[in-house]
Backbone as CSV, one residue per row, in Angstrom:
resi,resn,N_x,N_y,N_z,CA_x,CA_y,CA_z,C_x,C_y,C_z
1,UNK,-36.595,41.589,-20.365,-35.226,41.491,-20.832,-34.250,41.142,-19.700
2,UNK,-34.514,41.521,-18.447,-33.523,41.206,-17.417,-33.365,39.708,-17.154
3,UNK,-34.280,38.894,-17.632,-34.194,37.451,-17.406,-33.766,36.681,-18.656
4,UNK,-33.285,37.395,-19.660,-32.731,36.757,-20.856,-31.216,36.854,-20.771
5,UNK,-30.545,35.718,-20.912,-29.085,35.681,-20.814,-28.452,36.460,-21.961
6,UNK,-27.331,37.107,-21.677,-26.615,37.886,-22.696,-26.239,37.030,-23.903
7,UNK,-25.954,35.742,-23.684,-25.543,34.855,-24.767,-26.698,33.984,-25.270
8,UNK,-27.918,34.416,-25.042,-29.090,33.645,-25.456,-29.204,33.555,-26.972
9,UNK,-29.944,32.543,-27.405,-30.210,32.317,-28.816,-31.686,31.985,-28.949
10,UNK,-32.416,32.768,-29.753,-33.850,32.553,-29.959,-34.085,32.174,-31.409
11,UNK,-34.887,31.147,-31.616,-35.263,30.718,-32.959,-36.762,30.914,-33.102
12,UNK,-37.145,31.812,-34.009,-38.550,32.064,-34.310,-38.812,31.650,-35.750
13,UNK,-40.074,31.594,-36.126,-40.423,31.196,-37.496,-39.830,32.134,-38.537
14,UNK,-39.613,33.401,-38.163,-39.090,34.381,-39.124,-37.576,34.531,-39.085
15,UNK,-36.888,33.782,-38.223,-35.440,33.878,-38.188,-34.856,33.512,-36.839
16,UNK,-33.524,33.544,-36.781,-32.786,33.250,-35.557,-32.116,34.509,-35.050
17,UNK,-32.048,34.633,-33.738,-31.517,35.844,-33.111,-30.552,35.439,-32.007
18,UNK,-29.358,36.016,-32.030,-28.327,35.686,-31.057,-27.941,36.945,-30.288
19,UNK,-27.906,36.823,-28.979,-27.510,37.941,-28.136,-28.683,38.836,-27.778
20,UNK,-28.514,39.541,-26.699,-29.605,40.311,-26.104,-30.141,41.397,-27.034
21,UNK,-29.287,42.067,-27.786,-29.765,43.156,-28.641,-30.592,42.645,-29.815
22,UNK,-30.146,41.567,-30.468,-30.937,40.993,-31.565,-32.277,40.479,-31.054
23,UNK,-32.261,39.833,-29.899,-33.492,39.300,-29.317,-34.430,40.428,-28.938
24,UNK,-33.905,41.464,-28.314,-34.723,42.624,-27.937,-35.403,43.229,-29.176
25,UNK,-34.658,43.392,-30.240,-35.202,43.966,-31.467,-36.320,43.094,-32.036
26,UNK,-36.125,41.785,-32.047,-37.146,40.869,-32.580,-38.413,40.914,-31.732
27,UNK,-38.260,40.933,-30.418,-39.418,40.976,-29.523,-40.149,42.311,-29.662
28,UNK,-39.417,43.406,-29.723,-40.056,44.717,-29.892,-40.824,44.794,-31.210
29,UNK,-40.269,44.211,-32.268,-40.950,44.201,-33.564,-42.271,43.437,-33.456
30,UNK,-42.238,42.292,-32.800,-43.465,41.498,-32.632,-44.504,42.273,-31.834
31,UNK,-44.083,42.874,-30.714,-45.022,43.613,-29.869,-45.599,44.828,-30.581
32,UNK,-44.855,45.427,-31.496,-45.382,46.581,-32.218,-46.257,46.170,-33.400
33,UNK,-46.121,44.922,-33.848,-46.895,44.430,-34.986,-48.233,43.845,-34.562
34,UNK,-48.237,43.082,-33.473,-49.459,42.424,-32.997,-50.021,43.237,-31.836
35,UNK,-51.141,43.903,-32.068,-51.777,44.713,-31.030,-52.815,43.877,-30.289
36,UNK,-53.045,44.222,-29.025,-54.044,43.544,-28.190,-53.836,42.030,-28.178
37,UNK,-52.587,41.615,-28.126,-52.289,40.180,-28.195,-52.702,39.450,-26.920
38,UNK,-53.274,38.278,-27.116,-53.532,37.332,-26.038,-52.743,36.075,-26.385
39,UNK,-51.861,35.661,-25.476,-50.956,34.534,-25.710,-51.272,33.461,-24.680
40,UNK,-51.461,32.236,-25.139,-51.823,31.141,-24.251,-50.853,29.978,-24.420
41,UNK,-50.408,29.427,-23.300,-49.541,28.249,-23.292,-50.384,27.049,-22.874
42,UNK,-50.246,25.946,-23.612,-50.996,24.718,-23.335,-50.043,23.534,-23.287
43,UNK,-50.463,22.497,-22.615,-49.725,21.218,-22.593,-48.274,21.401,-22.161
44,UNK,-48.048,22.205,-21.151,-46.699,22.476,-20.651,-46.114,21.225,-20.002
45,UNK,-44.896,20.873,-20.419,-44.166,19.741,-19.844,-42.752,20.188,-19.487
46,UNK,-42.174,19.583,-18.455,-40.818,19.881,-17.999,-39.987,18.596,-18.075
47,UNK,-39.438,18.243,-19.245,-38.670,17.000,-19.348,-37.332,17.044,-18.615
48,UNK,-36.804,18.237,-18.370,-35.564,18.388,-17.607,-35.801,19.463,-16.559
49,UNK,-35.534,19.102,-15.299,-35.705,20.061,-14.210,-34.709,19.702,-13.115
50,UNK,-33.607,20.470,-13.064,-32.579,20.257,-12.057,-32.376,21.569,-11.304
51,UNK,-31.413,21.602,-10.405,-31.141,22.834,-9.663,-30.453,23.890,-10.521
52,UNK,-29.931,23.499,-11.698,-29.225,24.455,-12.541,-29.756,24.631,-13.945
53,UNK,-30.600,23.695,-14.398,-31.121,23.738,-15.762,-32.574,23.282,-15.756
54,UNK,-33.390,23.962,-16.542,-34.778,23.555,-16.735,-35.099,23.660,-18.227
55,UNK,-35.797,22.664,-18.735,-36.234,22.660,-20.129,-37.729,22.406,-20.139
56,UNK,-38.448,23.260,-20.860,-39.890,23.035,-21.001,-40.256,23.013,-22.481
57,UNK,-41.351,22.317,-22.750,-41.909,22.303,-24.101,-43.417,22.467,-23.949
58,UNK,-44.026,23.050,-24.965,-45.431,23.413,-24.851,-46.015,23.700,-26.219
59,UNK,-47.311,23.840,-26.253,-48.025,24.350,-27.419,-48.502,25.750,-27.055
60,UNK,-48.540,26.635,-28.051,-49.007,27.989,-27.783,-50.045,28.394,-28.821
61,UNK,-50.841,29.368,-28.445,-51.815,29.966,-29.359,-51.874,31.455,-29.048
62,UNK,-52.094,32.247,-30.080,-52.198,33.696,-29.872,-53.316,34.257,-30.736
63,UNK,-53.868,35.358,-30.276,-54.816,36.154,-31.063,-54.416,37.605,-30.899
64,UNK,-54.745,38.416,-31.879,-54.437,39.830,-31.818,-54.892,40.537,-33.077
65,UNK,-54.462,41.779,-33.206,-54.820,42.605,-34.352,-53.533,42.966,-35.092
66,UNK,-53.479,42.636,-36.385,-52.326,42.939,-37.224,-52.829,43.747,-38.418
67,UNK,-52.278,44.921,-38.611,-52.702,45.806,-39.706,-54.211,46.044,-39.689
68,UNK,-54.769,46.187,-38.480,-56.184,46.492,-38.335,-57.119,45.310,-38.480
69,UNK,-56.582,44.116,-38.723,-57.401,42.919,-38.925,-57.155,41.902,-37.819
70,UNK,-58.190,41.193,-37.368,-57.985,40.127,-36.380,-57.147,38.997,-36.984
71,UNK,-56.196,38.515,-36.211,-55.331,37.419,-36.650,-55.131,36.460,-35.489
72,UNK,-54.688,35.261,-35.828,-54.378,34.280,-34.793,-53.360,33.298,-35.340
73,UNK,-52.741,32.561,-34.440,-51.775,31.552,-34.824,-51.552,30.582,-33.685
74,UNK,-50.823,29.535,-34.006,-50.500,28.547,-32.979,-49.221,27.839,-33.365
75,UNK,-48.633,27.152,-32.413,-47.416,26.419,-32.701,-46.891,25.706,-31.485
76,UNK,-45.591,25.388,-31.547,-44.919,24.671,-30.468,-43.724,25.485,-29.994
77,UNK,-43.392,25.318,-28.722,-42.262,26.039,-28.163,-41.416,25.157,-27.264
78,UNK,-40.144,25.500,-27.191,-39.199,24.862,-26.277,-38.345,25.973,-25.667
79,UNK,-38.137,25.896,-24.372,-37.292,26.868,-23.682,-36.236,26.146,-22.856
80,UNK,-35.023,26.688,-22.859,-33.941,26.216,-21.997,-33.617,27.356,-21.041
81,UNK,-33.734,27.072,-19.758,-33.535,28.080,-18.723,-32.383,27.600,-17.838
82,UNK,-31.436,28.486,-17.548,-30.281,28.124,-16.732,-30.208,29.025,-15.505
83,UNK,-29.649,28.486,-14.453,-29.470,29.257,-13.219,-28.052,29.812,-13.203
84,UNK,-27.951,31.134,-13.167,-26.657,31.812,-13.126,-26.664,32.796,-11.972
85,UNK,-25.704,32.643,-11.079,-25.618,33.521,-9.898,-26.953,33.605,-9.168
86,UNK,-27.575,32.453,-8.967,-28.843,32.321,-8.232,-30.037,32.946,-8.935
87,UNK,-29.904,33.277,-10.222,-31.006,33.867,-10.998,-31.286,32.965,-12.195
88,UNK,-32.559,32.653,-12.422,-32.941,31.879,-13.592,-32.966,32.789,-14.813
89,UNK,-32.283,32.369,-15.891,-32.153,33.157,-17.116,-32.535,32.296,-18.321
90,UNK,-33.237,32.904,-19.274,-33.591,32.214,-20.512,-32.349,32.147,-21.402
91,UNK,-31.929,30.938,-21.736,-30.766,30.754,-22.590,-31.170,30.472,-24.036
92,UNK,-32.313,29.814,-24.209,-32.738,29.474,-25.568,-34.268,29.390,-25.627
93,UNK,-34.825,29.912,-26.719,-36.240,29.743,-26.984,-36.387,29.381,-28.444
94,UNK,-37.239,28.387,-28.708,-37.501,27.958,-30.071,-39.016,27.896,-30.238
95,UNK,-39.552,28.785,-31.055,-40.980,28.811,-31.360,-41.167,28.513,-32.837
96,UNK,-42.074,27.619,-33.152,-42.366,27.325,-34.549,-43.861,27.151,-34.731
97,UNK,-44.322,27.584,-35.881,-45.760,27.465,-36.157,-46.016,26.352,-37.145
């Protein structure tokens, strides 16, 4: 959470979340739902990379246990990262399956 900007906006398959508290709640829900998760990033590309802004896009895959059953999924992701006061912060994440 310390590297997520206060004004961040996250778009997940189940909804959109604005601000640190909404994002924290969504992430905590995911972590409590998917047990023993293994998350893999593939085909990482950096189409924008400057001293103040970085944008990456990638494919992801995950496996884990949901409600006692093995589950898995995959999709695409995009992240916008900005440099604020010499610290890189996540400003936007978009994950879709």
